[in-house]
C-alpha positions in Angstrom: -0.9 89.3 7.1 1.6 86.9 5.6 5.3 86.8 5.6 7.5 85.7 2.8 11.0 84.8 3.0 13.4 84.0 0.1 15.9 81.0 0.4 18.5 79.6 -2.1 15.9 77.6 -3.8 12.1 78.5 -3.6 10.0 80.7 -1.4 8.9 80.3 2.1 5.6 81.3 3.4 4.6 81.8 7.0 1.2 82.4 7.7 -0.5 84.2 10.8 -1.6 80.9 12.4 1.8 79.7 12.6 1.8 77.1 9.6 4.9 77.4 7.3 5.1 76.4 3.6 7.8 75.9 1.0 7.5 76.5 -2.6 9.6 75.6 -5.2 8.7 78.7 -7.4 6.3 81.5 -8.2 3.9 79.0 -10.2 2.9 76.7 -7.3 2.8 79.9 -4.6 0.5 81.2 -6.9 -1.4 78.2 -7.4 -1.8 77.8 -3.7 -2.7 81.4 -2.7 -5.7 81.0 -5.4 -6.4 77.7 -3.6 -6.1 75.4 -6.5 -6.2 71.6 -5.9 -2.8 70.3 -6.5 -4.4 66.9 -7.6 -6.4 68.7 -10.5 -3.2 70.3 -11.8 -1.4 68.0 -14.4 2.2 69.1 -13.6 2.1 68.5 -9.8 3.7 65.7 -8.1 0.3 64.9 -6.2 -1.5 64.7 -9.3 1.2 62.2 -11.2 1.0 60.2 -8.0 -2.9 60.0 -8.3 -3.0 59.1 -11.8 -0.2 56.8 -11.2 2.4 58.4 -13.8 5.6 57.7 -14.2 5.6 54.5 -12.3 7.4 52.0 -14.8 9.0 50.1 -12.2 6.2 47.7 -10.7 7.0 48.0 -7.2 6.2 44.3 -5.8 4.5 44.0 -2.5 6.0 42.7 0.3 4.9 38.9 0.3 3.5 38.2 3.8 4.2 34.8 5.0 1.4 32.3 5.4 0.9 31.1 9.0 1.4 27.7 9.6 -0.3 25.5 12.3 2.0 24.0 14.7 0.9 21.8 17.6 3.0 21.7 20.8 2.6 20.5 24.3 1.4 22.9 26.8 2.1 22.7 30.7 0.6 19.9 32.2 -0.3 18.1 29.1 2.1 16.6 26.6 1.5 16.4 22.7 0.6 12.8 22.8 -2.1 13.3 25.3 -3.8 16.4 23.4 -3.7 14.1 20.1 -5.4 11.2 22.2 -7.9 13.6 23.8 -8.7 14.8 20.1 -9.0 11.6 18.8 -11.6 10.1 21.4 -15.1 9.6 20.3 -17.5 12.1 21.9 -19.6 9.2 23.6 -16.6 8.0 25.5 -15.7 11.8 26.2 -19.1 12.6 27.7 -19.0 9.4 29.8 -15.6 10.9 31.4 -17.0 14.0 31.9 -20.3 12.5 33.7 -18.0 10.4 35.8 -15.9 13.4 37.1 -19.0 15.4 37.7 -20.5 12.7 39.9 -17.2 12.3 41.6 -17.3 16.1 42.4 -20.6 15.9 43.6 -20.1 12.8 45.7 -17.2 14.6 47.4 -19.3 17.8 48.2 -22.1 16.1 49.5 -19.6 13.9 51.6 -18.3 17.4 52.9 -21.7 18.5 53.4 -22.5 15.5 55.8 -19.5 15.8 57.5 -20.1 19.4 58.4 -23.7 18.8 59.3 -22.4 15.8 61.8 -20.1 18.2 63.3 -22.9 21.0 63.6 -25.1 18.4 65.3 -22.7 17.7 68.2 -22.5 21.5 68.9 -25.5 22.9 67.8 -26.0 26.1 69.7 -29.7 26.4 68.8 -30.5 23.0 70.3 -28.5 23.6 73.5 -30.2 27.0 74.1 -33.5 25.2 73.7 -32.6 22.7 75.9 -31.7 25.0 78.7 -34.7 27.3 78.0 -37.0 24.5 78.8 -35.0 23.9 82.0 -34.8 27.5 83.1 -38.7 27.8 82.6 -39.3 25.0 85.0 -37.0 26.8 87.5 -38.5 30.0 87.0 -41.4 31.2 89.5 -44.4 32.6 87.5 -44.0 36.3 87.2 -47.5 38.4 87.6 -48.7 39.5 84.2 -48.0 42.9 83.2 -50.8 45.5 82.2 -50.5 47.6 79.2 -51.8 50.5 81.0 -49.6 53.6 80.7 -49.6 56.1 83.3 
């Protein structure tokens, strides 16, 4: 069941699902009730909008600004450094990269060797092995155990 309310202008329709429609006149209300598509009825606003009627004044689109490329320095590198690196030849860049990689590898290797030398001085396994040898000589031989269960 639906409910109508008359206002100063038009008719208001409140459906049972809670949706409210405002109609200008009986003609539009009856078209709605007959489930007519307003885009196919020539006198409706939706039809005129769809068929682009009454748009004499061309609405100019808001022009978007064209993005421009802009270079500037970033933290840790000045603009001159960036441009110099960009203009470098690939061979030079490759040689620099390899040199940096080589130096990094050497650093890691030196660190590893230093660690190894410290480890050799205080190698617990070697110390334990030496102590075992000493203990084996001092301990009297024990009688062999038999695997017989009682």
